[in-house]
N, C-alpha and C positions, 0 to 999 in steps of 0.2 A: 520431859513434858513439852518443851518448846518445839522439839523436832516433830513430835506427834501432831501438834497444832499446825505447823507449817505443811506437813504432808497431807493434811485434810483440807487444804485450801485449793480452790480451782474448779474448773469445769467438771472434772471427773468425780470430785467428791462433794459437789454441791447438789441441791435439789430445789424444786419449786421455783419461785420467782428469781432467786439468786442464780440458779442454774440457767434459766431462760435468758437472763440478762447477760451472764458471762458467755453463754453460747452465741448469742446474737452478736456481741462485741467481737468475739474471736472469729466468727465466720465472716463478718464484715471486714475485719482487718486482713484476713487471709485473701478474701476476694479482691480487696484493693491492691494486694501484691500480685494478683494474677492467678491465685490458686484456683484450680478447676477450669482454667481456660487453656486454649491451645497455645497461647503466647509462651507459657512456660515450656511446653513441649518443643516449640520452635526454637527457643533460646538454647535448650539442651542439644537439639540437633545441630544448630550452628556451632556451638562450642565443641561438640563431638567432631565435627569436620576440622575445626582448628586443632584439636588434639591429635587427630590422625596426621594432619600436615606437620605438626611439630615432631611427632614420633617417626615419621617416614624416613628422614635422613639417617636414623639409627638402625635401619633394616640390616639384619645379619649380626648385630652386636648385642651384647648383654645390655639390657636397659633397666635403669632404676626408675620405675614409674612414680616413685614418691616425689620426684621433682616435677612431674607433669600433672598428676591427678589433683593435688590440692589447688594448683593454679586454675585448673578448669572449673573446679567447684566454686572457687572464689569468683571467677568471672561470671558464672551463672547467677550467683547470689548478688553480685554487684549489678548485673543487668536487671534483675528483678527490683532491687531496692533503689538504685540510682538511675536506671534507664539506659545505661551503657556498660559495656564490659571493660 
């Protein structure tokens, strides 16, 4: 029963005034983080350049991308949340 109640909470499962309030809060929070702006795209492009530079010395070798990709994603998230990578 508790699992069902938890699953029905949130923007997707609310309606009316509750839905409107949750949606407005969610959209404002995402907007504050840069969602929907070119700044996120620019951050991703900058991080992609850093990623290519980090991988380039490994040209011709077998590369384990699991050591590179999580760091790139973390840098993007850090840039959005804290303002620096």
